[in-house]
C-alpha positions as CSV (number, residue, x, y, z in Angstrom):
1,X,-0.1,-0.2,-0.1
2,X,1.3,3.5,-0.7
3,X,1.6,5.8,2.8
4,X,-2.1,7.4,3.1
5,X,-1.5,11.3,2.8
6,X,1.2,13.6,3.5
7,X,2.9,14.1,7.0
8,X,6.0,16.1,8.4
9,X,9.0,14.9,9.3
10,X,8.6,15.5,13.3
11,X,5.3,13.1,12.6
12,X,7.4,10.4,10.9
13,X,9.6,10.1,14.4
14,X,6.7,9.2,16.1
15,X,4.9,6.5,13.8
16,X,1.9,9.1,13.1
17,X,1.9,8.1,9.5
18,X,2.4,4.3,10.3
19,X,-0.4,4.3,12.9
20,X,-3.2,6.2,10.4
21,X,-1.9,3.7,7.6
22,X,-2.9,1.0,9.9
23,X,-6.6,2.7,10.7
24,X,-6.9,3.1,6.8
25,X,-6.1,-0.7,6.3
26,X,-8.7,-1.9,9.0
27,X,-11.5,-0.2,7.6
28,X,-10.5,-1.4,3.8
29,X,-10.3,-5.3,5.6
30,X,-13.8,-4.7,8.2
31,X,-15.3,-2.2,5.8
32,X,-17.0,0.9,7.5
33,X,-16.3,0.8,11.5
34,X,-17.1,3.0,14.5
35,X,-14.2,4.3,16.7
36,X,-14.7,1.8,19.5
37,X,-14.4,-1.2,16.8
38,X,-10.9,0.4,15.2
39,X,-9.6,0.8,19.1
40,X,-10.2,-2.6,19.9
41,X,-9.0,-3.7,16.5
42,X,-5.7,-2.0,16.6
43,X,-5.3,-1.9,20.2
44,X,-5.6,2.4,20.5
45,X,-7.4,4.5,22.7
46,X,-10.8,5.8,21.1
47,X,-9.4,9.6,21.6
48,X,-6.1,8.2,19.4
49,X,-8.4,6.5,16.6
50,X,-10.3,9.8,16.7
51,X,-7.1,12.3,16.1
52,X,-6.2,9.8,13.5
53,X,-9.6,9.6,11.7
54,X,-10.0,13.7,11.8
55,X,-6.4,13.5,9.9
56,X,-7.8,11.3,7.4
57,X,-11.1,13.0,7.1
58,X,-9.1,16.1,6.5
59,X,-7.2,14.4,3.9
60,X,-10.3,12.9,2.1
61,X,-9.2,9.1,2.5
62,X,-12.3,8.4,4.9
63,X,-15.6,10.1,5.5
64,X,-17.9,9.8,8.3
65,X,-21.5,8.3,7.4
66,X,-24.6,6.7,9.3
67,X,-24.4,2.9,9.9
68,X,-26.1,1.1,7.6
69,X,-28.7,-1.0,9.2
70,X,-30.1,-4.3,7.7
71,X,-33.5,-5.4,8.9
72,X,-35.5,-4.1,12.1
73,X,-33.9,-0.8,13.7
74,X,-33.3,-0.5,17.1
75,X,-34.3,2.6,19.0
76,X,-31.6,5.2,19.8
77,X,-29.5,7.2,17.7
78,X,-27.4,5.1,14.3
79,X,-24.2,4.8,15.5
80,X,-21.6,6.8,13.4
81,X,-19.2,4.3,10.9
82,X,-16.0,6.2,8.9
83,X,-15.8,4.5,5.1
84,X,-12.8,5.0,2.7
85,X,-13.3,7.3,0.1
86,X,-13.0,6.9,-3.5
87,X,-9.3,8.5,-2.8
88,X,-8.6,6.2,0.3
89,X,-9.4,3.5,-1.6
90,X,-6.8,4.6,-4.8
91,X,-4.1,4.4,-1.9
92,X,-4.7,0.6,-2.0
93,X,-4.2,-1.6,-4.5
94,X,-6.5,-0.5,-7.2
95,X,-4.3,-0.6,-10.4
96,X,-5.0,-0.8,-14.2
97,X,-8.5,0.9,-13.7
98,X,-8.5,2.9,-17.4
99,X,-6.8,-0.2,-18.9
100,X,-9.9,-2.1,-17.7
101,X,-12.3,0.5,-18.7
102,X,-10.9,1.6,-21.9
103,X,-10.7,-2.3,-22.8
104,X,-14.6,-3.2,-21.8
105,X,-15.7,0.7,-23.8
106,X,-13.9,-1.1,-26.8
107,X,-15.4,-4.2,-26.4
108,X,-19.3,-2.2,-25.8
109,X,-18.4,-0.1,-29.1
110,X,-17.2,-2.6,-31.0
111,X,-19.9,-6.1,-30.6
112,X,-22.0,-4.5,-28.6
113,X,-23.6,-4.4,-24.4
114,X,-24.1,-8.4,-24.7
115,X,-20.2,-8.9,-25.1
116,X,-19.7,-7.0,-22.1
117,X,-21.9,-9.4,-20.4
118,X,-20.7,-12.5,-21.7
119,X,-16.8,-11.3,-20.8
120,X,-18.1,-10.6,-17.2
121,X,-19.6,-14.3,-16.9
122,X,-16.6,-16.0,-18.4
123,X,-14.3,-13.9,-16.1
124,X,-16.4,-15.0,-13.0
125,X,-16.4,-18.5,-13.9
126,X,-12.6,-18.7,-14.3
127,X,-12.5,-17.4,-10.9
128,X,-15.4,-19.9,-10.1
129,X,-13.3,-23.2,-10.7
130,X,-10.7,-22.0,-7.2
131,X,-13.7,-20.6,-4.9
132,X,-16.1,-24.1,-5.9
133,X,-13.1,-26.0,-4.9
134,X,-13.2,-24.6,-1.5
135,X,-16.8,-24.6,-1.3
136,X,-16.9,-28.3,-2.0
137,X,-14.6,-29.1,0.6
138,X,-16.3,-27.3,3.4
139,X,-19.1,-28.6,5.6
140,X,-22.4,-27.7,4.7
141,X,-23.0,-24.9,7.3
142,X,-19.5,-23.7,6.4
143,X,-19.9,-23.4,2.7
144,X,-20.6,-19.0,2.9
145,X,-17.3,-18.9,5.1
146,X,-15.1,-20.9,2.7
147,X,-16.6,-18.7,-0.3
148,X,-15.1,-15.6,1.8
149,X,-11.7,-16.9,2.7
150,X,-11.6,-17.8,-1.3
151,X,-12.6,-14.5,-2.1
152,X,-10.0,-12.9,0.5
153,X,-7.2,-14.9,-1.2
154,X,-8.5,-12.8,-4.5
155,X,-8.1,-9.3,-2.9
156,X,-11.7,-9.0,-1.8
157,X,-11.1,-8.8,2.1
158,X,-14.1,-11.2,2.4
159,X,-16.1,-11.8,5.8
160,X,-19.3,-14.0,6.5
161,X,-21.6,-13.3,9.2
162,X,-25.0,-14.5,10.5
163,X,-27.7,-12.8,9.9
164,X,-31.8,-13.3,10.6
165,X,-33.2,-16.1,8.0
166,X,-29.9,-16.2,6.5
167,X,-26.1,-15.5,6.0
168,X,-24.8,-12.0,4.3
169,X,-21.2,-12.6,2.6
170,X,-19.9,-8.8,2.8
171,X,-16.6,-7.8,0.5
172,X,-15.0,-5.1,2.3
173,X,-12.4,-4.5,-0.8
174,X,-12.9,-4.9,-4.7
175,X,-10.0,-4.6,-6.7
176,X,-12.5,-3.6,-9.8
177,X,-14.6,-1.1,-8.1
178,X,-14.0,1.8,-10.4
179,X,-14.4,-0.2,-13.2
180,X,-17.5,-2.2,-12.0
181,X,-19.5,1.4,-11.5
182,X,-19.2,2.1,-15.1
183,X,-19.4,-1.4,-16.1
184,X,-22.4,-3.0,-13.5
185,X,-22.1,-6.5,-15.6
186,X,-19.1,-7.2,-13.3
187,X,-21.3,-6.9,-10.3
188,X,-24.3,-8.8,-11.8
189,X,-21.7,-11.7,-12.7
190,X,-20.5,-11.9,-9.4
191,X,-23.8,-12.3,-8.3
192,X,-24.7,-14.9,-10.3
193,X,-22.0,-17.3,-9.7
194,X,-22.2,-17.0,-5.8
195,X,-25.8,-18.1,-5.9
196,X,-24.3,-21.1,-8.4
197,X,-21.8,-22.0,-6.0
198,X,-23.8,-21.9,-3.1
199,X,-27.0,-23.6,-4.8
200,X,-29.3,-20.8,-3.6
201,X,-31.0,-17.5,-4.8
202,X,-28.7,-14.9,-2.9
203,X,-30.0,-10.9,-3.4
204,X,-26.9,-8.2,-3.6
205,X,-28.0,-5.3,-0.6
206,X,-25.3,-2.9,-1.7
207,X,-22.0,-2.7,-3.4
208,X,-18.7,-0.5,-3.3
209,X,-19.1,0.2,-7.1
210,X,-22.4,2.3,-6.3
211,X,-21.0,4.2,-3.2
212,X,-21.5,1.5,-0.1
213,X,-18.8,1.2,2.4
214,X,-19.1,-2.7,1.8
215,X,-20.6,-5.1,-0.8
216,X,-23.0,-7.1,1.0
217,X,-24.8,-10.4,-0.4
218,X,-27.7,-11.4,1.6
219,X,-27.5,-15.5,1.3
220,X,-31.0,-17.2,2.5
221,X,-31.2,-20.5,4.3
222,X,-32.8,-23.5,2.7
223,X,-33.9,-21.6,-0.6
224,X,-34.2,-23.9,-3.7
225,X,-32.1,-23.2,-6.9
226,X,-33.9,-21.7,-9.8
227,X,-33.4,-22.7,-12.9
228,X,-31.1,-19.6,-14.0
229,X,-29.3,-20.5,-11.1
230,X,-28.3,-24.1,-12.2
231,X,-27.4,-23.0,-15.4
232,X,-24.8,-20.6,-14.2
233,X,-23.4,-23.2,-11.5
234,X,-22.7,-25.3,-14.9
235,X,-20.8,-22.5,-16.0
236,X,-19.1,-22.0,-12.6
237,X,-18.0,-26.0,-13.1
238,X,-17.0,-25.6,-16.7
239,X,-15.6,-22.0,-17.7
240,X,-15.1,-21.0,-21.4
C-alpha cells in the first residue's frame, strides 16, 4: 500500500503516519467501522483513533457515515461509522483501472453490450473454479465462510456473518470497484456465480461500486435453486 496522506518529518519519527495507515487498512479489511471497533482491533485508545480519523478525513481518505442497518432498526441514534472514500481506496492496490475500463469500452463499442455481459460471466466462471474447490471441501454449514476465505485470497477482504433467516457475505474491498461503477455487468456476473456456487438464490444488498462501504450479499437459508442458477452453476464448473 502507498502511504496515505503526507506527514511532517516530526510525525514520521513518532510513527503517526504508520498508525494512520493501520487505521485506513483496518477500515479496508473490515468495512465501515466505528471508533470503538477500530480502537478494539488496533489496540488504541478511542481518543487516539478519533485523532487519526480527523486527519484522514481532512486528507479525504475517510468519511463519516450513518451506519447502515439491515432488518429492524433498534431504538436510539444510529452509530457513526467511518468508510474509505474513493481517494482512500486509490491508496491501496487499485491499479490498471483505466486500462480495464478502456478495454471494456472497446468491447462494448465493437461488439455490443451483450459482449460485455459475456466477458463478465466468463471472467467470473474462471475465478469460480478455485471458489468451487473451497466450497466443496467445506461442511454444509461453512460454505459461505469457505467462499469468503477464497474471495479474500483474491483480494476482496471478505467475511461471512449470520443474519436473520440467512447469512451475509461481505466484501470489504473490491479490486475492480472503479471499473464496476461504469460496467455493473461485473457485479451482476459475480452475483450469479455466488448463487451458483452456494446452490441458492442470493440477493445483493449493497456494492462498493455504487458508493456503499461494503459489497453485501444476503444468502437465505434453504432456498431452492432456480433454473437460471442451475445454468450459472454449470458455467461455474466448466469455465469457457
